[in-house]
C-alpha positions as CSV (number, residue, x, y, z in Angstrom):
1,X,-3.9,8.0,-13.5
2,X,-0.4,8.1,-12.7
3,X,0.4,6.1,-8.9
4,X,3.3,4.6,-6.8
5,X,3.8,1.7,-4.5
6,X,5.8,2.8,-1.7
7,X,5.4,-0.5,-0.2
8,X,3.8,-3.5,-1.2
9,X,5.4,-6.2,1.8
10,X,2.9,-7.7,3.9
11,X,3.9,-7.5,8.2
12,X,6.2,-10.0,9.2
13,X,9.4,-8.5,10.2
14,X,11.2,-5.9,8.1
15,X,13.9,-6.7,4.8
16,X,16.5,-4.7,3.4
17,X,14.1,-5.3,0.2
18,X,11.1,-4.4,0.1
19,X,8.4,-1.8,1.6
20,X,5.8,-2.0,4.1
21,X,2.5,-0.8,2.9
22,X,2.3,2.7,1.1
23,X,0.8,4.1,-2.0
24,X,1.2,7.1,-3.8
25,X,-2.4,8.0,-6.1
26,X,-1.6,12.4,-7.9
27,X,-3.9,14.5,-8.1
28,X,-4.4,17.9,-9.9
29,X,-3.8,19.5,-6.6
30,X,-0.5,17.2,-4.5
31,X,-0.8,13.6,-3.5
32,X,-3.0,11.2,-1.6
33,X,-0.8,8.3,0.5
34,X,-3.3,5.4,1.3
35,X,-1.2,3.3,4.3
36,X,1.7,4.1,6.2
37,X,3.7,2.0,7.2
38,X,7.0,2.5,8.5
39,X,9.8,3.2,6.7
40,X,7.2,6.0,4.1
41,X,9.0,8.6,4.6
42,X,12.2,7.3,3.3
43,X,9.9,6.4,-0.3
44,X,8.7,9.1,-0.3
45,X,12.2,10.5,-0.5
46,X,13.1,7.7,-2.9
47,X,10.1,9.2,-4.9
48,X,11.2,12.4,-5.2
49,X,7.7,13.3,-4.4
50,X,8.3,16.6,-1.0
51,X,6.4,15.4,1.8
52,X,3.9,18.8,1.6
53,X,2.2,17.6,-1.8
54,X,0.9,15.0,0.7
55,X,-2.8,16.9,1.5
56,X,-4.8,14.0,2.3
57,X,-3.8,10.2,4.1
58,X,-6.1,7.4,4.1
59,X,-5.4,4.3,6.2
60,X,-7.2,0.8,5.5
61,X,-6.8,0.0,9.3
62,X,-4.3,0.5,12.4
63,X,-2.5,-3.1,12.1
64,X,1.3,-1.9,12.9
65,X,2.8,-2.4,9.2
66,X,0.0,0.3,8.2
67,X,0.8,3.2,10.6
68,X,3.7,2.6,11.9
69,X,5.3,5.3,9.1
70,X,2.2,8.2,10.4
71,X,3.8,9.9,13.4
72,X,7.0,10.0,11.6
73,X,5.9,11.6,8.4
74,X,3.3,14.0,10.9
75,X,7.2,14.9,12.7
76,X,8.6,15.8,9.1
77,X,6.0,17.4,8.2
78,X,7.0,19.7,11.2
79,X,9.9,20.0,10.6
80,X,9.7,21.3,7.1
81,X,7.3,23.1,8.4
82,X,4.1,22.7,6.8
83,X,1.3,25.2,6.7
84,X,-1.3,23.7,4.8
85,X,-4.5,21.7,6.3
86,X,-3.7,17.8,6.4
87,X,-6.6,14.8,6.1
88,X,-6.7,11.4,7.3
89,X,-9.9,9.5,6.8
90,X,-8.9,6.7,8.9
91,X,-10.9,3.8,11.5
92,X,-11.8,5.6,15.2
93,X,-9.2,6.1,16.8
94,X,-6.6,7.6,15.0
95,X,-7.5,10.7,16.6
96,X,-6.9,9.4,20.1
97,X,-3.3,7.3,18.3
98,X,-1.8,10.5,17.1
99,X,-3.0,13.0,19.9
100,X,-1.2,10.7,22.2
101,X,1.7,10.0,20.4
102,X,2.3,13.6,20.4
103,X,1.8,14.4,23.9
104,X,4.1,11.4,25.0
105,X,7.1,12.3,22.9
106,X,6.1,16.2,23.4
107,X,6.1,16.9,19.4
108,X,3.7,19.9,18.3
109,X,1.8,19.9,14.8
110,X,1.2,22.8,15.1
111,X,0.3,25.6,12.6
112,X,-0.5,23.1,10.4
113,X,-3.8,21.7,10.8
114,X,-4.7,17.6,11.3
115,X,-9.0,17.4,9.9
116,X,-9.6,14.0,11.0
117,X,-12.8,12.0,9.7
118,X,-12.3,8.6,11.7
119,X,-14.8,6.0,10.4
120,X,-17.0,4.1,12.6
121,X,-17.3,0.3,12.7
122,X,-19.1,-1.3,9.0
123,X,-19.0,2.6,7.9
124,X,-20.0,2.9,4.1
125,X,-20.0,5.6,2.0
126,X,-18.6,9.1,0.2
127,X,-16.1,10.4,2.9
128,X,-15.3,14.0,1.2
129,X,-15.8,15.2,-2.2
130,X,-14.9,18.4,-4.1
131,X,-14.3,19.2,-8.0
132,X,-10.7,17.8,-8.0
133,X,-11.5,13.8,-6.1
134,X,-14.5,12.3,-4.1
135,X,-13.7,9.3,-1.5
136,X,-15.6,6.5,-1.2
137,X,-14.9,4.3,1.8
138,X,-16.4,0.5,2.3
139,X,-16.5,-1.6,5.1
140,X,-13.8,-4.7,4.4
141,X,-13.5,-7.9,6.2
142,X,-10.6,-8.5,8.6
143,X,-9.1,-9.0,12.6
144,X,-10.2,-5.4,13.1
145,X,-12.2,-2.7,11.5
146,X,-10.1,-1.9,7.6
147,X,-11.7,-0.8,4.6
148,X,-10.9,-0.1,1.4
149,X,-11.2,3.5,-0.5
150,X,-12.5,4.3,-3.8
151,X,-10.8,8.0,-5.5
152,X,-13.4,9.4,-7.9
153,X,-12.2,11.5,-10.3
154,X,-14.2,14.2,-12.8
155,X,-15.2,13.2,-15.9
156,X,-12.6,13.8,-18.8
157,X,-13.1,15.2,-22.1
158,X,-11.7,14.7,-25.2
159,X,-12.3,17.6,-27.6
160,X,-12.1,16.0,-31.5
161,X,-10.3,19.5,-33.1
162,X,-11.5,18.9,-36.3
163,X,-14.9,19.0,-35.1
164,X,-14.0,22.4,-33.5
165,X,-11.8,23.7,-37.0
166,X,-14.7,23.0,-39.5
167,X,-16.4,25.4,-37.0
168,X,-13.8,28.2,-36.9
169,X,-12.9,27.4,-33.6
170,X,-8.7,26.6,-32.6
171,X,-8.5,29.1,-29.4
172,X,-7.2,28.1,-26.2
173,X,-9.4,29.7,-24.4
174,X,-12.5,29.1,-26.4
175,X,-12.3,25.0,-26.0
176,X,-11.7,26.1,-21.9
177,X,-14.9,27.8,-21.3
178,X,-16.4,25.1,-23.6
179,X,-15.2,22.3,-21.7
180,X,-16.0,24.5,-18.7
181,X,-19.1,25.6,-19.1
182,X,-20.7,23.2,-21.8
183,X,-21.2,25.3,-24.4
184,X,-20.0,28.6,-26.2
185,X,-21.2,31.1,-27.7
186,X,-19.4,31.3,-31.5
187,X,-17.2,34.0,-31.6
188,X,-18.0,35.3,-34.9
189,X,-22.0,34.3,-35.4
190,X,-22.4,34.2,-31.9
191,X,-24.0,30.4,-32.5
192,X,-24.3,28.6,-29.5
193,X,-22.2,25.0,-29.7
194,X,-22.4,22.1,-27.3
195,X,-20.0,20.4,-25.9
196,X,-21.7,17.2,-26.5
197,X,-21.6,17.8,-30.6
198,X,-17.3,18.3,-30.3
199,X,-16.2,14.9,-27.9
200,X,-13.8,12.8,-29.4
201,X,-15.9,10.2,-27.5
202,X,-18.5,9.9,-24.8
203,X,-17.2,11.8,-21.7
204,X,-14.7,9.4,-19.2
205,X,-14.5,9.1,-15.4
206,X,-11.1,7.2,-14.2
207,X,-11.2,5.4,-10.5
208,X,-8.6,4.7,-8.2
209,X,-9.6,1.4,-5.5
210,X,-7.7,0.7,-2.9
211,X,-7.8,-1.7,-0.8
212,X,-6.1,-3.0,2.7
213,X,-6.3,-6.0,4.5
214,X,-8.7,-8.2,3.9
215,X,-10.8,-11.7,3.5
216,X,-12.7,-11.2,-1.0
217,X,-16.1,-9.4,0.0
218,X,-18.7,-8.9,-1.5
219,X,-18.2,-5.4,-0.6
220,X,-15.1,-5.2,-2.5
221,X,-16.8,-5.9,-5.5
222,X,-19.5,-3.1,-5.2
223,X,-16.2,-0.7,-4.4
224,X,-14.4,-1.7,-7.0
225,X,-16.6,-1.5,-10.2
226,X,-15.7,-0.9,-13.3
227,X,-13.0,0.9,-11.9
228,X,-9.7,2.3,-13.9
229,X,-7.3,0.6,-10.8
230,X,-8.0,-1.9,-8.3
231,X,-4.8,-2.2,-6.4
232,X,-5.9,-5.6,-3.2
233,X,-3.8,-6.9,-1.4
234,X,-2.6,-10.7,-1.9
235,X,-0.8,-11.8,0.3
236,X,-0.4,-16.0,-0.1
237,X,-0.2,-17.9,-3.2
238,X,-3.1,-20.6,-3.5
239,X,-1.8,-23.5,-2.2
240,X,-2.1,-21.4,1.3
241,X,-6.1,-20.5,1.2
242,X,-6.4,-22.7,4.4
243,X,-3.4,-19.9,6.3
244,X,-5.5,-16.9,4.3
245,X,-8.7,-17.8,5.5
246,X,-7.4,-18.0,9.1
247,X,-5.4,-14.9,9.3
248,X,-8.1,-12.7,7.1
249,X,-6.8,-12.4,3.6
250,X,-6.7,-13.0,0.8
251,X,-5.0,-15.1,-1.8
252,X,-4.5,-13.4,-6.1
253,X,-6.7,-15.6,-6.5
254,X,-9.1,-14.3,-5.1
255,X,-7.8,-10.7,-5.8
256,X,-8.1,-11.1,-9.1
257,X,-11.5,-12.9,-8.6
258,X,-12.3,-9.3,-8.0
259,X,-11.6,-7.2,-10.2
260,X,-13.6,-9.1,-12.5
261,X,-16.7,-9.5,-11.3
262,X,-16.0,-5.6,-10.2
263,X,-14.7,-5.3,-13.9
264,X,-12.3,-3.1,-13.5
265,X,-9.8,-2.3,-16.0
266,X,-6.4,-3.5,-14.4
267,X,-5.8,-5.3,-10.9
268,X,-2.4,-4.6,-8.6
269,X,-1.7,-6.8,-6.4
270,X,0.5,-6.2,-3.2
271,X,0.8,-6.9,0.5
272,X,2.4,-10.4,-0.7
273,X,3.9,-12.6,2.3
274,X,8.1,-12.9,2.5
275,X,7.5,-16.6,2.9
276,X,7.9,-16.3,-1.2
277,X,11.0,-15.6,-2.5
278,X,10.0,-15.6,-6.1
279,X,6.5,-13.3,-6.1
280,X,5.9,-14.4,-9.9
281,X,4.1,-16.5,-9.0
282,X,1.1,-15.2,-7.5
283,X,0.9,-12.8,-10.5
284,X,1.0,-15.8,-12.8
285,X,-2.2,-17.5,-10.1
286,X,-4.2,-14.1,-10.9
287,X,-3.5,-13.7,-14.6
288,X,-5.1,-17.2,-15.0
289,X,-8.4,-15.5,-14.1
290,X,-7.6,-11.6,-14.8
291,X,-4.8,-11.1,-17.5
292,X,-4.8,-7.6,-16.8
293,X,-3.5,-8.8,-13.8
294,X,0.4,-6.9,-12.9
295,X,2.6,-7.2,-9.8
296,X,3.5,-4.4,-8.2
297,X,6.9,-2.4,-8.0
298,X,8.3,-0.9,-5.3
299,X,8.9,2.7,-7.1
300,X,8.0,2.9,-9.9
301,X,5.6,5.6,-11.6
302,X,2.8,4.4,-13.4
303,X,0.6,6.6,-15.8
304,X,-2.1,4.8,-17.6
305,X,-3.9,7.5,-20.1
306,X,-7.0,7.3,-21.3
307,X,-7.8,5.0,-23.7
308,X,-8.0,6.2,-27.6
309,X,-5.9,8.8,-25.9
């Protein structure tokens, strides 16, 4: 799994040191972008991610610090003569927002096609599925309609090469067919060899969960159940829990409690308020509850291998 947090600050005025919400997740055929705060296109440039590698944009909600970078990015797509379709998964109203901005500014999106999957309030369920990955959403609790996203990748099969060699199989083509079909005929004996007989471990899946602005909620626990990575907002420290509740946000400790209850492998906390010059205090609070917590570092590329690899 490979991802990078491009922007980790909460709303408020811009700063020279942190950027507004945006995260990218690599897939085998491109990139998924979660949220698109102001300046996201520049963060993509700094990350050396070509704009046209983005095939899906998932917007958690329509507060400005999460979507003000969308129109400049779409304009960049047009300027770079994008032709591939783009999927936008977002709360209801996003199509109207984009189309009105295009009309008002005279901006065109042709020749590429924007495909919208607009989410009604309180909607939860699978919104996109194909062989490469699937997208599940869950309604969260914020001042406006807000959603979390779960990206599930296919099962991962790690073949034990020693087991294959004892059977007299070393060719890559046969191994590829074995993973694809689940069984093959031995090239010499025609004996059937099942994938399950030569696995190094049980098949594993991986999932990345992104939650935008929200109060701590059981919906997040269910969405993140047994995920590899949960990225969750941690706008406030524990001493400002009342402010978090009033503004429908979470504290670092609350995010960690969600991660522990969901039994995720790793937690990345982000969307931190400008009031904290030393953000490590939030990391320390979270780690009191969930040890495998990390504070998002903007533009850092995180790669998480499967265990035992």
